[in-house]
DRENZA-381608 format. One line per field, with one value per residue (C-alpha): residue in three letters; residue number from 1; x, y, z. Coordinates in steps of 0.2 Angstrom, whole numbers, plus 2048, in hexadecimal, padded with zeros to 3 digits. Layout:
BEGIN
res [ALA,...] $
n [NUM,...] $
px [X,...] $
py [Y,...] $
pz [Z,...] $
This chain:
BEGIN
res [MET,ASN,ASN,PHE,PHE,LYS,TYR,ARG,ALA,TYR,VAL,PHE,GLY,VAL,VAL,ILE,VAL,LEU,LEU,ALA,VAL,PHE,TYR,SER,GLY,PHE,TYR,ALA,GLY,LYS,ASN,GLU,GLN,SER,ASP,LYS,ASP,LYS,ILE,VAL,ALA,LEU,SER,ASN,LYS,ASP,SER,GLU,VAL,SER,ALA,GLY,VAL,ASP,PHE,ASP,ALA,PHE,TRP,LYS,ALA,TRP,GLN,VAL,ILE,ASN,GLU,LYS,TYR,VAL,SER,THR,ASN,SER,THR,THR,THR,ARG,GLU,VAL,THR,ASP,GLN,ALA,ARG,VAL,TYR,GLY,ALA,ILE,GLU,GLY,MET,VAL,GLU,SER,LEU,ASP,ASP,PRO,TYR,THR,ILE,PHE,PHE,PRO,PRO,VAL,GLU,SER,LYS,SER,PHE,SER,GLU,GLY,VAL,LEU,THR,VAL,ILE,ALA,PRO,LEU,LYS,ASP,THR,PRO,ALA,TYR,ARG,ALA,GLY,ILE,LYS,SER,GLY,ASP,LYS,ILE,ILE,LYS,ILE,ASP,ASP,THR,PHE,THR,ASP,GLY,LEU,SER,THR,THR,GLU,SER,ILE,LYS,LEU,ILE,LYS,GLY,LYS,ARG,GLY,THR,LYS,VAL,LYS,LEU,THR,ILE,GLY,ARG,GLU,GLY,HIS,ASP,GLU,PRO,LEU,ILE,ILE,ASP,VAL,VAL,ARG,ASP,ILE,ILE,ASN,ILE,PRO,THR,ILE,ASP,THR,GLU,VAL,LYS,SER,GLU,VAL,PHE,ILE,ILE,ARG,LEU,TYR,ASN,PHE,SER,ALA,THR,SER,PRO,ASP,VAL,PHE,ARG,GLU,ALA,LEU,ARG,LYS,PHE,VAL,GLU,SER,GLY,LYS,TYR,LYS,LEU,ILE,ILE,ASP,LEU,ARG,GLY,ASN,PRO,GLY,GLY,TYR,LEU,GLU,ALA,ALA,VAL,ASP,MET,ALA,SER,TRP,PHE,LEU,PRO,ALA,GLY,LYS,ILE,ILE,VAL,LYS,GLU,ASP,PHE,LYS,SER,GLU,GLU,ASP,ALA,LYS,LEU,PHE,ARG,SER,HIS,GLY,TYR,ASN,ILE,PHE,ASN,ASP,GLN,LEU,ARG,LEU,ALA,ILE,LEU,ILE,ASP,GLY,GLY,SER,ALA,SER,ALA,SER,GLU,ILE,LEU,ALA,GLY,ALA,LEU,HIS,GLU,HIS,GLY,VAL,ALA,THR,LEU,VAL,GLY,SER,GLN,SER,TYR,GLY,LYS,GLY,SER,VAL,GLN,GLU,LEU,VAL,GLU,ILE,THR,PRO,ASP,THR,SER,LEU,LYS,VAL,THR,ILE,ALA,ARG,TRP,LEU,THR,PRO,ASN,GLY,LEU,SER,ILE,SER,SER,GLY,GLY,LEU,THR,PRO,ASP,VAL,GLU,VAL,LYS,PHE,ASP,GLU,LYS,GLU,PHE,ALA,LYS,GLY,VAL,ASP,VAL,GLN,LEU,ASN,LYS,ALA,ILE,GLU,ILE,LEU,ASN,GLN] $
n [1,2,3,4,5,6,7,8,9,10,11,12,13,14,15,16,17,18,19,20,21,22,23,24,25,26,27,28,29,30,31,32,33,34,35,36,37,38,39,40,41,42,43,44,45,46,47,48,49,50,51,52,53,54,55,56,57,58,59,60,61,62,63,64,65,66,67,68,69,70,71,72,73,74,75,76,77,78,79,80,81,82,83,84,85,86,87,88,89,90,91,92,93,94,95,96,97,98,99,100,101,102,103,104,105,106,107,108,109,110,111,112,113,114,115,116,117,118,119,120,121,122,123,124,125,126,127,128,129,130,131,132,133,134,135,136,137,138,139,140,141,142,143,144,145,146,147,148,149,150,151,152,153,154,155,156,157,158,159,160,161,162,163,164,165,166,167,168,169,170,171,172,173,174,175,176,177,178,179,180,181,182,183,184,185,186,187,188,189,190,191,192,193,194,195,196,197,198,199,200,201,202,203,204,205,206,207,208,209,210,211,212,213,214,215,216,217,218,219,220,221,222,223,224,225,226,227,228,229,230,231,232,233,234,235,236,237,238,239,240,241,242,243,244,245,246,247,248,249,250,251,252,253,254,255,256,257,258,259,260,261,262,263,264,265,266,267,268,269,270,271,272,273,274,275,276,277,278,279,280,281,282,283,284,285,286,287,288,289,290,291,292,293,294,295,296,297,298,299,300,301,302,303,304,305,306,307,308,309,310,311,312,313,314,315,316,317,318,319,320,321,322,323,324,325,326,327,328,329,330,331,332,333,334,335,336,337,338,339,340,341,342,343,344,345,346,347,348,349,350,351,352,353,354,355,356,357,358,359,360,361,362,363,364,365,366,367,368,369,370,371,372,373,374,375,376,377,378,379,380,381,382,383,384,385,386,387,388,389,390,391] $
px [8FB,90A,90C,909,908,90F,908,914,91A,907,8FD,8EC,8DB,8CC,8C8,8CC,8F2,8E7,8DB,8D6,8E1,8E5,8D6,8DD,8E0,8CE,8C5,8B6,8AB,8AB,8BC,8C6,8D2,8D0,8CE,8DD,8E6,8DE,8E5,8F7,8F5,8F0,8FD,90A,906,910,904,908,8FB,8FD,900,8F1,8E5,8D6,8CE,8C1,8B2,8B7,8B7,8A7,89D,8A4,89F,88D,88B,88E,882,874,874,864,861,850,84F,846,847,85A,864,874,87F,88C,89B,8AA,8B3,8A8,8A8,8BB,8BA,8AC,8B7,8C6,8BA,8B5,8C6,8CB,8BC,8C1,8D0,8C2,8CE,8C4,8D3,8D7,8CC,8CB,8C7,8BF,8C2,8B3,8B8,8CC,8CA,8C8,8D2,8C3,8B2,8A3,89A,8A6,8A9,8AF,8BF,8C0,8B9,8C7,8C2,8BC,8B8,8A7,8A4,8A9,89D,88E,890,897,89F,8AC,8A5,897,895,891,881,87F,886,879,86E,87C,87F,891,892,89E,8A5,8B9,8BF,8C2,8B2,8AA,8B6,8B3,89F,8A3,8AE,8A6,8A3,8A6,896,88C,883,887,879,881,876,87E,87C,881,882,873,867,85A,857,864,869,86A,878,879,88C,891,8A0,8B0,8C2,8CA,8DA,8DE,8E2,8F2,8F3,8EC,8EF,8E8,8E9,8DB,8DA,8ED,8EE,8F5,8ED,8F5,8E4,8EF,8E4,8EF,901,906,917,918,910,920,925,916,916,927,921,912,91D,927,919,914,926,925,915,91C,90D,913,900,8FE,8F0,8F3,8E1,8E3,8D0,8C8,8D9,8DB,8EC,8FB,90F,914,925,91A,914,927,92D,920,921,935,933,92B,936,949,952,950,93E,934,924,91D,922,91C,919,919,915,929,931,941,937,932,937,936,934,93E,93F,94C,950,94A,941,941,936,937,92C,922,91A,907,903,8EF,8EB,8DA,8D3,8C5,8BC,8C4,8D8,8DE,8EF,8FC,8F2,8F0,904,907,8F9,8FD,911,90F,903,90C,91B,913,913,902,8F0,8E3,8D3,8C4,8BE,8C2,8CE,8CA,8D4,8DF,8F0,8F4,8FD,8F7,8FE,8F5,8FA,8F6,8ED,8EA,8EB,8D8,8D6,8E0,8E2,8E4,8EC,8F2,904,908,900,906,90A,90B,91B,911,90D,8FB,8F4,8EE,8E1,8DA,8CD,8D5,8DC,8D3,8D5,8D9,8CB,8BB,8B1,8A3,8A2,893,88A,87D,88B,896,889,889,89B,89F,8AE,8AA,8B9,8C4,8BF,8C2,8D4,8D5,8CF,8DA,8EA,8E5,8E2] $
py [9BF,9C6,9D8,9D5,9C6,9CB,9C4,9C7,9B7,9AF,9BC,9B3,9B5,9A2,9BB,9E5,A30,A21,A2D,A25,A18,A1D,A1F,A29,A37,A37,A3F,A49,A55,A63,A65,A74,A6C,A72,A66,A6C,A67,A54,A54,A58,A4A,A3C,A43,A41,A2F,A27,A2A,A39,A44,A50,A60,A6B,A5F,A66,A5B,A67,A61,A50,A55,A60,A52,A47,A55,A57,A44,A45,A52,A51,A3E,A35,A23,A21,A0F,A12,9FE,9FE,9F9,9FA,A09,A10,A10,A1D,A10,A09,A1B,A1B,A0B,A11,A21,A14,A0B,A1A,A20,A0E,A10,A1F,A19,A0E,9FD,9EE,9E5,9F3,9EE,9F4,9E4,9EA,9DE,9D1,9D1,9D1,9BF,9BB,9C2,9C5,9C8,9CA,9C0,9B2,9B6,9A9,9AF,9A1,98D,982,977,965,96A,967,97A,97B,96B,973,982,98E,99D,9AD,9BA,9AF,9B4,9A7,9AE,99F,98D,983,98B,996,9A9,9AB,9BE,9BF,9AD,9AB,9A2,994,993,992,985,97A,97D,979,96A,958,946,942,93E,94A,95B,96D,97A,98B,99A,9A4,9B7,9B8,9C7,9CB,9BF,9C9,9B9,9AE,99F,98D,981,96F,96D,959,958,94D,94C,95B,958,96A,969,973,972,96C,96C,96A,96D,975,97B,97B,984,980,982,983,985,989,989,98E,996,989,984,978,981,987,975,970,97F,97C,96A,973,97E,96F,967,976,976,964,968,971,97E,991,997,994,999,99C,99C,9A3,9A4,9A0,99F,9A8,9A9,9A4,9A4,9B4,9AC,99F,9AD,9B5,9A4,9A0,9B3,9B0,9A3,9B2,9C0,9C4,9C6,9D7,9DB,9DF,9D4,9DC,9EA,9EA,9FC,A01,A11,A15,A15,A0E,9FF,9FA,9EA,9E5,9D3,9D1,9C3,9B4,9B6,9A4,9AC,99C,9A3,9AE,9BA,9AC,9A8,9AE,9AE,9B1,9B1,9AF,9B8,9BC,9C0,9B1,9B6,9BD,9C3,9B8,9B5,9C6,9C9,9BD,9C3,9D6,9D4,9CA,9D4,9E5,9DE,9DB,9C8,9C2,9C8,9C8,9C1,9BE,9CB,9D6,9CD,9CC,9DC,9D4,9DA,9E2,9DC,9DB,9DE,9DA,9E6,9E5,9F6,9F0,9DE,9DC,9E6,9E6,9ED,9E4,9F2,9F2,9F5,9F2,9F1,9E7,9F1,9E9,9EF,9FF,A04,9FE,9FA,9E8,9EC,9FB,9F0,9E2,9DE,9E5,9DA,9DF,9D5,9D5,9C5,9C1,9B0,9A7,99B,992,98F,989,97D,976,974,985,990,99F,9A8,99B,99A,9AD,9AC,99E,9A9,9B7,9AB,9A5,9B3] $
pz [CE1,CD9,CD6,CC4,CB5,CA4,C95,C86,C7F,C7E,C73,C74,C70,C79,C8D,CA0,CC6,CCC,CD2,CE1,CE4,CF5,D00,D0D,D01,CFD,D0B,D05,D13,D1B,D21,D1D,D11,CFF,CF1,CE9,CF9,CF8,CE6,CEC,CF7,CEC,CE0,CEA,CEE,CE1,CD2,CC7,CC1,CB1,CB3,CB0,CB4,CBF,CC9,CD2,CC7,CCE,CE1,CDF,CD7,CE7,CF4,CEB,CEC,CFE,D00,CF6,CEF,CF3,CED,CDF,CE7,CF8,CFB,CF9,D09,D00,D06,CF7,D02,CFE,CFA,CEE,CE5,CE5,CDC,CD1,CCD,CC8,CBE,CB5,CB1,CA9,C9E,C97,C8F,C83,C83,C86,C8E,C9C,CAA,CBC,CCA,CDA,CE8,CE1,CD0,CD2,CD9,CC5,CB8,CAD,CAE,CA1,C95,C8E,C7C,C6D,C65,C58,C5D,C57,C47,C4D,C5D,C67,C65,C53,C4F,C5A,C4E,C5D,C50,C54,C5E,C67,C79,C84,C90,C9A,C9B,CA0,CAD,CB3,CAC,CA8,CAC,CBC,CB8,CB7,CA8,CB3,CBC,CA8,CA6,CB0,CAE,C9C,C9E,CA2,C9F,C8C,C82,C8E,C88,C8E,C89,C85,C83,C76,C71,C5F,C54,C46,C54,C5D,C6A,C71,C69,C72,C70,C74,C74,C77,C81,C79,C7A,C72,C66,C61,C4F,C4A,C36,C27,C15,C03,BF2,BEA,BD7,BD7,BE8,BF6,C06,C17,C26,C36,C43,C53,C55,C63,C69,C5B,C4E,C45,C41,C39,C30,C28,C26,C1C,C12,C0E,C06,BFD,BF4,BF1,BE7,BDC,BDD,BDE,BE5,BF6,C03,C17,C1F,C2F,C31,C44,C49,C5A,C5A,C67,C69,C62,C5F,C52,C48,C47,C42,C34,C2E,C2B,C1F,C14,C17,C17,C26,C33,C28,C38,C3B,C4A,C56,C6A,C6E,C7F,C88,C87,C77,C7E,C84,C72,C6B,C59,C52,C43,C35,C37,C25,C21,C0F,C05,BF8,BE9,BDF,BD7,BE6,BE7,BF8,C00,C13,C1A,C28,C30,C42,C4B,C43,C53,C5A,C53,C44,C41,C42,C36,C29,C2E,C29,C1B,C14,C18,C0F,C00,C01,C04,BFF,C0E,C09,C14,C21,C2F,C3B,C4F,C54,C64,C63,C76,C85,C97,CA8,CB6,CC4,CD6,CDC,CEF,CF6,CF0,CDF,CD0,CC0,CAF,CA3,C91,C92,C80,C6F,C60,C50,C40,C35,C2D,C3F,C3F,C4F,C4F,C5E,C52,C4B,C44,C33,C23,C14,C02,BFC,C0A,C06,C12,C19,C12,C1E,C13,C06,C11,C18,C05,C04,BFD,C05,BFB,C05,C00,BF0,BED,BF3,BE7,BD9,BDC,BDD,BCD,BC2] $
């Protein structure tokens, strides 16, 4: 394993000092070395401990457990080793950060990049999952008869993939449903869509499904069709778009913004490391343009970068529901040969300094998705955006 893997260019969204990193300094017992001496030994080991931090409570708890703890399960044969408690302490420290993307992987879990229940950011249009009714935010509890808890992404994909025309049974947890849902998905060849366009009620609509390497080119072609249509009202539909390449979002935003305008800031621990991504300055539209962007809980990362930039620069009105809120950069750092820490090292900030990961983007006009109306062919969110542009 390399010391770390850095994720910057690909800001996705379709799946977690160091008090106890050196076990040699973690001896607790009835020797004569003081707790404070132990902390000094720890803090001198390549880690920095903030001045004034008092570890006495930790060491006292450690010693009390050593001297007094008795398991309530009299039949258990499992002994909690000191090393297991060290890992537990690190996990607790990481959990205190309240960041779902910063995760400590002890030896077993470290073999997998991620752990826990698989969560759907957004099913891509016209894929088997989309046709079967899988929705943004769905938790995949089981794949056929196999629970996903503890499975790596690779292992899960292997279970889902199969011969075309066969079925895979997914057990789904969905918000608002007390009981799990059982959904059969018919396997098929997946052709990932990029873009669709149409004109409705004098409004030109661009539906963008991802931010791939080719997305800037097809988006430019869609904008050319918009200009040739003679329309001046435009909707960019980013609902269910889980994101993709950061550079694609920057390129697309550049069609609407003057050169040098900030599109997104990559904010690191040190301000010296901060990076600003600015408009290339294509800026082909004048003040006559009226633009609305549709977002929902499946709009993530690069979608949020594009929507946030155009909104905060006063170019676009956001319509729909709260976006997903994935705007951070993670690095996988090797702690020991068999443990690792996936840690957030940077966050994406909108031009006005809003952290995208702090709950996502809030629409100017909130419109909840109406599933029953949509089944009848009525898209209430889209209709509201059209209404706003035609006022």
